[in-house]
A tleap script that builds the chain and sets N, CA, C and O, in Angstrom:
source leaprc.protein.ff14SB
mol = sequence {
  NMET SER ASN LEU LYS GLN PHE GLY THR ALA
  ASP ASN THR VAL SER TYR THR SER ASP THR
  GLN LYS ILE GLU LEU ARG GLY ASN ARG THR
  GLY VAL PHE GLN CYS ASN ILE ASN THR GLY
  ASP THR LEU VAL LEU GLN ALA ARG ALA SER
  LEU ASP LEU ASN TRP ILE ASP ILE LEU THR
  VAL THR ASP GLU ASP THR LEU GLN GLU VAL
  ILE LEU ALA PRO TYR PHE GLN VAL VAL VAL
  THR ASN THR SER GLY LEU ALA VAL ASP ALA
  VAL LEU HIE CGLY
}
set mol.1.N position { -6.249 16.950 11.217 }
set mol.1.CA position { -5.525 15.742 11.513 }
set mol.1.C position { -5.275 15.072 10.300 }
set mol.1.O position { -6.131 15.065 9.416 }
set mol.2.N position { -4.070 14.448 10.154 }
set mol.2.CA position { -3.612 13.760 8.969 }
set mol.2.C position { -4.248 12.410 8.934 }
set mol.2.O position { -4.503 11.771 9.955 }
set mol.3.N position { -4.543 11.922 7.483 }
set mol.3.CA position { -5.127 10.533 7.331 }
set mol.3.C position { -3.866 9.802 6.661 }
set mol.3.O position { -4.012 9.263 5.564 }
set mol.4.N position { -2.691 9.785 7.286 }
set mol.4.CA position { -1.634 9.077 6.749 }
set mol.4.C position { -1.521 7.711 7.259 }
set mol.4.O position { -1.444 7.565 8.479 }
set mol.5.N position { -1.500 6.678 6.478 }
set mol.5.CA position { -1.481 5.276 6.854 }
set mol.5.C position { -0.171 4.718 6.386 }
set mol.5.O position { 0.193 4.854 5.218 }
set mol.6.N position { 0.492 4.130 7.232 }
set mol.6.CA position { 1.777 3.415 6.991 }
set mol.6.C position { 1.552 1.888 6.874 }
set mol.6.O position { 0.964 1.261 7.755 }
set mol.7.N position { 2.048 1.308 5.740 }
set mol.7.CA position { 2.023 -0.048 5.478 }
set mol.7.C position { 3.210 -0.709 5.800 }
set mol.7.O position { 4.295 -0.170 5.581 }
set mol.8.N position { 3.114 -1.887 6.326 }
set mol.8.CA position { 4.364 -2.575 6.660 }
set mol.8.C position { 4.266 -3.591 7.801 }
set mol.8.O position { 3.159 -3.856 8.270 }
set mol.9.N position { 5.321 -4.139 8.244 }
set mol.9.CA position { 5.445 -5.145 9.374 }
set mol.9.C position { 6.730 -4.708 10.097 }
set mol.9.O position { 7.392 -3.725 9.762 }
set mol.10.N position { 7.020 -5.526 11.116 }
set mol.10.CA position { 8.159 -5.283 12.056 }
set mol.10.C position { 9.396 -5.336 11.211 }
set mol.10.O position { 10.379 -4.669 11.535 }
set mol.11.N position { 9.395 -6.105 10.133 }
set mol.11.CA position { 10.638 -6.168 9.216 }
set mol.11.C position { 10.155 -6.035 7.746 }
set mol.11.O position { 9.538 -6.923 7.158 }
set mol.12.N position { 10.513 -4.788 7.191 }
set mol.12.CA position { 10.170 -4.528 5.801 }
set mol.12.C position { 11.340 -5.011 4.849 }
set mol.12.O position { 11.382 -4.635 3.677 }
set mol.13.N position { 12.142 -5.728 5.312 }
set mol.13.CA position { 13.280 -6.220 4.411 }
set mol.13.C position { 12.997 -7.617 3.941 }
set mol.13.O position { 13.849 -8.233 3.301 }
set mol.14.N position { 11.806 -8.149 4.244 }
set mol.14.CA position { 11.416 -9.553 3.723 }
set mol.14.C position { 10.085 -9.344 3.033 }
set mol.14.O position { 9.450 -8.292 3.105 }
set mol.15.N position { 9.694 -10.446 2.341 }
set mol.15.CA position { 8.317 -10.404 1.729 }
set mol.15.C position { 7.226 -10.337 2.871 }
set mol.15.O position { 7.322 -11.009 3.899 }
set mol.16.N position { 6.212 -9.500 2.616 }
set mol.16.CA position { 5.153 -9.451 3.659 }
set mol.16.C position { 3.785 -9.026 3.111 }
set mol.16.O position { 3.701 -8.417 2.044 }
set mol.17.N position { 2.772 -9.335 3.808 }
set mol.17.CA position { 1.481 -8.579 3.479 }
set mol.17.C position { 1.090 -7.788 4.785 }
set mol.17.O position { 1.018 -8.290 5.907 }
set mol.18.N position { 0.865 -6.551 4.479 }
set mol.18.CA position { 0.714 -5.611 5.587 }
set mol.18.C position { -0.539 -5.811 6.405 }
set mol.18.O position { -1.420 -6.544 5.954 }
set mol.19.N position { -0.682 -5.236 7.531 }
set mol.19.CA position { -1.953 -5.166 8.196 }
set mol.19.C position { -2.958 -4.429 7.381 }
set mol.19.O position { -2.541 -3.637 6.535 }
set mol.20.N position { -4.275 -4.609 7.548 }
set mol.20.CA position { -5.333 -3.934 6.832 }
set mol.20.C position { -5.328 -2.462 7.455 }
set mol.20.O position { -5.356 -2.290 8.674 }
set mol.21.N position { -5.292 -1.453 6.571 }
set mol.21.CA position { -5.419 -0.073 6.982 }
set mol.21.C position { -6.822 0.381 6.682 }
set mol.21.O position { -7.254 0.213 5.541 }
set mol.22.N position { -7.588 0.954 7.625 }
set mol.22.CA position { -8.934 1.529 7.422 }
set mol.22.C position { -8.728 2.919 7.153 }
set mol.22.O position { -8.066 3.615 7.923 }
set mol.23.N position { -9.327 3.432 5.963 }
set mol.23.CA position { -9.147 4.751 5.652 }
set mol.23.C position { -10.489 5.617 5.909 }
set mol.23.O position { -11.561 5.263 5.417 }
set mol.24.N position { -10.384 6.590 6.584 }
set mol.24.CA position { -11.644 7.518 6.852 }
set mol.24.C position { -11.696 8.408 5.674 }
set mol.24.O position { -10.837 9.272 5.499 }
set mol.25.N position { -12.724 8.214 4.827 }
set mol.25.CA position { -12.862 8.846 3.466 }
set mol.25.C position { -13.064 10.361 3.619 }
set mol.25.O position { -12.518 11.123 2.820 }
set mol.26.N position { -13.807 10.810 4.591 }
set mol.26.CA position { -14.034 12.353 4.860 }
set mol.26.C position { -14.373 13.077 3.613 }
set mol.26.O position { -13.990 14.238 3.465 }
set mol.27.N position { -15.095 12.442 2.673 }
set mol.27.CA position { -15.619 13.086 1.529 }
set mol.27.C position { -14.527 13.137 0.339 }
set mol.27.O position { -14.843 13.551 -0.776 }
set mol.28.N position { -13.288 12.711 0.631 }
set mol.28.CA position { -12.282 12.558 -0.457 }
set mol.28.C position { -12.585 11.390 -1.350 }
set mol.28.O position { -13.033 10.327 -0.919 }
set mol.29.N position { -12.323 11.632 -2.610 }
set mol.29.CA position { -12.420 10.489 -3.530 }
set mol.29.C position { -11.001 9.865 -3.954 }
set mol.29.O position { -10.855 8.717 -4.374 }
set mol.30.N position { -10.051 10.747 -3.786 }
set mol.30.CA position { -8.678 10.161 -4.181 }
set mol.30.C position { -7.683 10.459 -2.959 }
set mol.30.O position { -7.949 11.294 -2.095 }
set mol.31.N position { -6.604 9.754 -2.973 }
set mol.31.CA position { -5.561 9.991 -2.127 }
set mol.31.C position { -4.268 9.775 -2.711 }
set mol.31.O position { -4.253 9.367 -3.873 }
set mol.32.N position { -3.122 9.984 -2.087 }
set mol.32.CA position { -1.818 9.873 -2.652 }
set mol.32.C position { -1.080 8.616 -1.985 }
set mol.32.O position { -1.082 8.507 -0.759 }
set mol.33.N position { -0.461 7.690 -2.785 }
set mol.33.CA position { 0.141 6.591 -2.457 }
set mol.33.C position { 1.595 6.740 -2.853 }
set mol.33.O position { 1.905 7.102 -3.988 }
set mol.34.N position { 2.493 6.455 -1.906 }
set mol.34.CA position { 3.940 6.480 -2.228 }
set mol.34.C position { 4.580 5.216 -1.640 }
set mol.34.O position { 4.171 4.709 -0.595 }
set mol.35.N position { 5.659 4.704 -2.399 }
set mol.35.CA position { 6.397 3.666 -1.830 }
set mol.35.C position { 7.932 3.881 -2.262 }
set mol.35.O position { 8.262 4.482 -3.285 }
set mol.36.N position { 8.721 3.372 -1.443 }
set mol.36.CA position { 10.203 3.190 -1.658 }
set mol.36.C position { 10.371 1.758 -1.821 }
set mol.36.O position { 10.044 0.962 -0.941 }
set mol.37.N position { 10.941 1.375 -3.077 }
set mol.37.CA position { 11.113 -0.072 -3.418 }
set mol.37.C position { 12.431 -0.156 -4.088 }
set mol.37.O position { 13.005 0.847 -4.512 }
set mol.38.N position { 12.920 -1.378 -4.183 }
set mol.38.CA position { 14.287 -1.600 -4.775 }
set mol.38.C position { 14.273 -2.503 -5.929 }
set mol.38.O position { 13.307 -3.243 -6.113 }
set mol.39.N position { 15.344 -2.490 -6.767 }
set mol.39.CA position { 15.362 -3.439 -7.928 }
set mol.39.C position { 15.226 -4.865 -7.444 }
set mol.39.O position { 15.874 -5.323 -6.503 }
set mol.40.N position { 14.306 -5.554 -8.180 }
set mol.40.CA position { 14.015 -6.918 -7.890 }
set mol.40.C position { 12.703 -7.111 -6.999 }
set mol.40.O position { 12.179 -8.217 -6.865 }
set mol.41.N position { 12.239 -6.006 -6.432 }
set mol.41.CA position { 11.035 -6.038 -5.532 }
set mol.41.C position { 9.788 -5.825 -6.218 }
set mol.41.O position { 9.833 -5.296 -7.329 }
set mol.42.N position { 8.664 -6.162 -5.714 }
set mol.42.CA position { 7.375 -5.845 -6.269 }
set mol.42.C position { 6.444 -5.619 -5.108 }
set mol.42.O position { 6.465 -6.315 -4.093 }
set mol.43.N position { 5.594 -4.569 -5.319 }
set mol.43.CA position { 4.591 -4.277 -4.316 }
set mol.43.C position { 3.230 -4.223 -5.009 }
set mol.43.O position { 3.101 -3.644 -6.087 }
set mol.44.N position { 2.274 -4.794 -4.423 }
set mol.44.CA position { 0.861 -4.678 -4.946 }
set mol.44.C position { 0.015 -4.024 -3.947 }
set mol.44.O position { -0.095 -4.512 -2.823 }
set mol.45.N position { -0.633 -2.871 -4.312 }
set mol.45.CA position { -1.576 -2.219 -3.420 }
set mol.45.C position { -2.946 -2.856 -3.786 }
set mol.45.O position { -3.383 -2.970 -4.931 }
set mol.46.N position { -3.532 -3.239 -2.688 }
set mol.46.CA position { -4.910 -3.864 -2.750 }
set mol.46.C position { -5.936 -3.017 -1.919 }
set mol.46.O position { -5.642 -2.384 -0.905 }
set mol.47.N position { -7.226 -3.095 -2.510 }
set mol.47.CA position { -8.218 -2.360 -1.853 }
set mol.47.C position { -9.587 -3.221 -1.748 }
set mol.47.O position { -9.723 -4.197 -2.486 }
set mol.48.N position { -10.510 -2.890 -0.913 }
set mol.48.CA position { -11.791 -3.366 -0.894 }
set mol.48.C position { -12.800 -2.541 -0.242 }
set mol.48.O position { -12.448 -1.798 0.674 }
set mol.49.N position { -14.027 -2.591 -0.618 }
set mol.49.CA position { -15.029 -1.646 -0.074 }
set mol.49.C position { -15.607 -2.200 1.171 }
set mol.49.O position { -16.185 -1.435 1.943 }
set mol.50.N position { -15.497 -3.537 1.451 }
set mol.50.CA position { -16.103 -4.047 2.750 }
set mol.50.C position { -15.251 -5.284 3.078 }
set mol.50.O position { -14.684 -5.980 2.236 }
set mol.51.N position { -15.230 -5.476 4.442 }
set mol.51.CA position { -14.450 -6.582 4.851 }
set mol.51.C position { -14.953 -8.009 4.371 }
set mol.51.O position { -14.263 -9.025 4.444 }
set mol.52.N position { -16.186 -7.956 3.895 }
set mol.52.CA position { -16.830 -9.145 3.418 }
set mol.52.C position { -16.455 -9.453 1.905 }
set mol.52.O position { -16.783 -10.518 1.384 }
set mol.53.N position { -15.768 -8.491 1.244 }
set mol.53.CA position { -15.474 -8.722 -0.220 }
set mol.53.C position { -14.016 -9.108 -0.280 }
set mol.53.O position { -13.238 -9.105 0.674 }
set mol.54.N position { -13.728 -9.469 -1.632 }
set mol.54.CA position { -12.279 -9.913 -2.000 }
set mol.54.C position { -11.304 -8.776 -2.120 }
set mol.54.O position { -11.775 -7.688 -2.452 }
set mol.55.N position { -10.139 -8.861 -1.920 }
set mol.55.CA position { -9.179 -7.849 -2.217 }
set mol.55.C position { -9.074 -7.694 -3.759 }
set mol.55.O position { -9.102 -8.662 -4.520 }
set mol.56.N position { -8.958 -6.478 -4.138 }
set mol.56.CA position { -8.757 -6.093 -5.729 }
set mol.56.C position { -7.423 -5.469 -5.817 }
set mol.56.O position { -7.179 -4.513 -5.081 }
set mol.57.N position { -6.457 -5.948 -6.715 }
set mol.57.CA position { -5.276 -5.348 -7.057 }
set mol.57.C position { -5.514 -4.040 -7.751 }
set mol.57.O position { -6.132 -4.052 -8.816 }
set mol.58.N position { -5.063 -2.875 -7.224 }
set mol.58.CA position { -5.264 -1.552 -7.864 }
set mol.58.C position { -3.992 -0.886 -8.403 }
set mol.58.O position { -4.082 0.024 -9.227 }
set mol.59.N position { -2.816 -1.321 -7.956 }
set mol.59.CA position { -1.619 -0.721 -8.361 }
set mol.59.C position { -0.446 -1.795 -8.218 }
set mol.59.O position { -0.353 -2.369 -7.133 }
set mol.60.N position { 0.379 -2.081 -9.151 }
set mol.60.CA position { 1.531 -2.833 -9.012 }
set mol.60.C position { 2.755 -2.059 -9.318 }
set mol.60.O position { 2.856 -1.386 -10.343 }
set mol.61.N position { 3.718 -2.162 -8.394 }
set mol.61.CA position { 4.960 -1.279 -8.557 }
set mol.61.C position { 6.059 -2.376 -8.529 }
set mol.61.O position { 6.039 -3.338 -7.762 }
set mol.62.N position { 7.061 -2.112 -9.492 }
set mol.62.CA position { 8.249 -3.023 -9.548 }
set mol.62.C position { 9.454 -2.162 -9.719 }
set mol.62.O position { 9.474 -1.269 -10.566 }
set mol.63.N position { 10.437 -2.411 -8.946 }
set mol.63.CA position { 11.845 -1.960 -9.228 }
set mol.63.C position { 12.103 -0.492 -8.926 }
set mol.63.O position { 13.272 -0.154 -8.741 }
set mol.64.N position { 11.138 0.409 -8.857 }
set mol.64.CA position { 11.489 1.891 -8.637 }
set mol.64.C position { 10.429 2.524 -7.732 }
set mol.64.O position { 9.253 2.162 -7.738 }
set mol.65.N position { 10.940 3.525 -6.926 }
set mol.65.CA position { 9.941 4.310 -6.213 }
set mol.65.C position { 8.766 4.802 -6.992 }
set mol.65.O position { 8.821 4.974 -8.210 }
set mol.66.N position { 7.708 5.025 -6.276 }
set mol.66.CA position { 6.442 5.478 -6.959 }
set mol.66.C position { 5.617 6.444 -6.171 }
set mol.66.O position { 5.402 6.245 -4.975 }
set mol.67.N position { 5.168 7.439 -6.778 }
set mol.67.CA position { 4.224 8.322 -6.159 }
set mol.67.C position { 2.998 8.368 -7.105 }
set mol.67.O position { 3.175 8.672 -8.285 }
set mol.68.N position { 1.774 8.082 -6.638 }
set mol.68.CA position { 0.600 7.783 -7.542 }
set mol.68.C position { -0.731 8.216 -6.751 }
set mol.68.O position { -0.926 7.909 -5.575 }
set mol.69.N position { -1.581 8.931 -7.501 }
set mol.69.CA position { -2.912 9.198 -7.003 }
set mol.69.C position { -3.739 7.942 -7.187 }
set mol.69.O position { -3.702 7.287 -8.228 }
set mol.70.N position { -4.485 7.630 -6.141 }
set mol.70.CA position { -5.426 6.329 -6.247 }
set mol.70.C position { -6.784 6.726 -5.788 }
set mol.70.O position { -6.893 7.663 -4.998 }
set mol.71.N position { -7.820 6.088 -6.220 }
set mol.71.CA position { -9.127 6.165 -5.760 }
set mol.71.C position { -9.213 5.517 -4.351 }
set mol.71.O position { -8.760 4.390 -4.148 }
set mol.72.N position { -9.810 6.263 -3.381 }
set mol.72.CA position { -9.818 5.693 -2.083 }
set mol.72.C position { -10.985 4.685 -1.932 }
set mol.72.O position { -12.052 4.795 -2.535 }
set mol.73.N position { -10.668 3.674 -1.051 }
set mol.73.CA position { -11.654 2.705 -0.622 }
set mol.73.C position { -11.521 2.623 0.849 }
set mol.73.O position { -10.494 3.061 1.367 }
set mol.74.N position { -12.462 2.104 1.575 }
set mol.74.CA position { -12.389 1.994 3.127 }
set mol.74.C position { -11.217 1.151 3.631 }
set mol.74.O position { -10.636 1.366 4.695 }
set mol.75.N position { -10.919 0.153 2.752 }
set mol.75.CA position { -9.646 -0.753 3.368 }
set mol.75.C position { -8.635 -1.026 2.216 }
set mol.75.O position { -8.889 -1.295 1.041 }
set mol.76.N position { -7.468 -0.897 2.811 }
set mol.76.CA position { -6.132 -1.008 1.844 }
set mol.76.C position { -5.186 -2.009 2.577 }
set mol.76.O position { -5.189 -2.097 3.805 }
set mol.77.N position { -4.398 -2.741 1.796 }
set mol.77.CA position { -3.178 -3.370 2.210 }
set mol.77.C position { -2.189 -3.488 1.043 }
set mol.77.O position { -2.505 -3.235 -0.120 }
set mol.78.N position { -0.908 -3.912 1.451 }
set mol.78.CA position { 0.097 -4.012 0.443 }
set mol.78.C position { 0.484 -5.465 0.627 }
set mol.78.O position { 0.401 -6.035 1.714 }
set mol.79.N position { 0.931 -6.062 -0.536 }
set mol.79.CA position { 1.608 -7.366 -0.599 }
set mol.79.C position { 2.965 -7.087 -1.259 }
set mol.79.O position { 3.062 -6.599 -2.385 }
set mol.80.N position { 4.034 -7.437 -0.467 }
set mol.80.CA position { 5.427 -7.174 -1.016 }
set mol.80.C position { 6.033 -8.449 -1.244 }
set mol.80.O position { 5.981 -9.357 -0.415 }
set mol.81.N position { 6.619 -8.537 -2.374 }
set mol.81.CA position { 7.674 -9.664 -2.783 }
set mol.81.C position { 9.040 -9.082 -2.688 }
set mol.81.O position { 9.425 -8.365 -3.612 }
set mol.82.N position { 9.800 -9.310 -1.687 }
set mol.82.CA position { 11.141 -8.705 -1.515 }
set mol.82.C position { 12.112 -9.727 -1.724 }
set mol.82.O position { 12.232 -10.731 -1.022 }
set mol.83.N position { 12.910 -9.380 -2.879 }
set mol.83.CA position { 14.181 -10.267 -3.139 }
set mol.83.C position { 15.440 -9.506 -2.986 }
set mol.83.O position { 16.517 -10.096 -3.077 }
set mol.84.N position { 15.373 -8.166 -2.749 }
set mol.84.CA position { 16.532 -7.400 -2.566 }
set mol.84.C position { 17.123 -7.438 -1.190 }
set mol.84.O position { 18.323 -7.228 -1.013 }
set mol.85.N position { 16.230 -7.724 -0.142 }
set mol.85.CA position { 16.699 -7.696 1.166 }
set mol.85.C position { 16.878 -6.321 1.841 }
set mol.85.O position { 17.374 -6.138 2.953 }
set mol.86.N position { 16.386 -5.360 0.981 }
set mol.86.CA position { 16.378 -3.945 1.507 }
set mol.86.C position { 14.963 -3.574 1.890 }
set mol.86.O position { 14.013 -4.226 1.456 }
set mol.87.N position { 14.791 -2.436 2.774 }
set mol.87.CA position { 13.436 -2.266 3.145 }
set mol.87.C position { 12.547 -1.782 2.004 }
set mol.87.O position { 12.978 -1.088 1.083 }
set mol.88.N position { 11.313 -2.175 2.112 }
set mol.88.CA position { 10.199 -1.690 1.123 }
set mol.88.C position { 9.273 -0.990 2.010 }
set mol.88.O position { 8.720 -1.597 2.927 }
set mol.89.N position { 9.073 0.244 1.793 }
set mol.89.CA position { 8.149 1.007 2.658 }
set mol.89.C position { 7.083 1.703 1.852 }
set mol.89.O position { 7.333 2.061 0.701 }
set mol.90.N position { 5.845 1.923 2.432 }
set mol.90.CA position { 4.700 2.416 1.635 }
set mol.90.C position { 3.766 3.185 2.593 }
set mol.90.O position { 3.547 2.773 3.732 }
set mol.91.N position { 3.258 4.240 2.129 }
set mol.91.CA position { 2.199 5.079 2.838 }
set mol.91.C position { 1.122 5.502 1.879 }
set mol.91.O position { 1.294 5.647 0.669 }
set mol.92.N position { -0.074 5.698 2.569 }
set mol.92.CA position { -1.208 6.221 1.772 }
set mol.92.C position { -1.722 7.478 2.620 }
set mol.92.O position { -1.990 7.389 3.818 }
set mol.93.N position { -1.826 8.595 1.914 }
set mol.93.CA position { -2.454 9.788 2.533 }
set mol.93.C position { -3.751 10.045 1.848 }
set mol.93.O position { -3.788 10.314 0.648 }
set mol.94.N position { -4.850 9.965 2.615 }
set mol.94.CA position { -6.177 10.175 2.059 }
set mol.94.C position { -6.860 11.431 2.570 }
set mol.94.O position { -7.988 11.724 2.177 }
savepdb mol mol.pdb
quit
């Protein structure tokens, strides 16, 4: 079974903070994050080890699509600043 998590909201063409995605670590230490982003847009991938802790910025993407290996944590979200009006989509495979 795949551990693919989609970040987003009902409308990815505006600025948004995604729902929290819980990652089942399954012994994996890293995962693959990919986003489709447009000129003028910024996406920040955030993670935390516990719901009681603050979000930590672990990757900032601006203006162009990205594929990046990241250290897995139990919880992730993305914060998108969308100025292009085009869809900003992101996934994490752990």
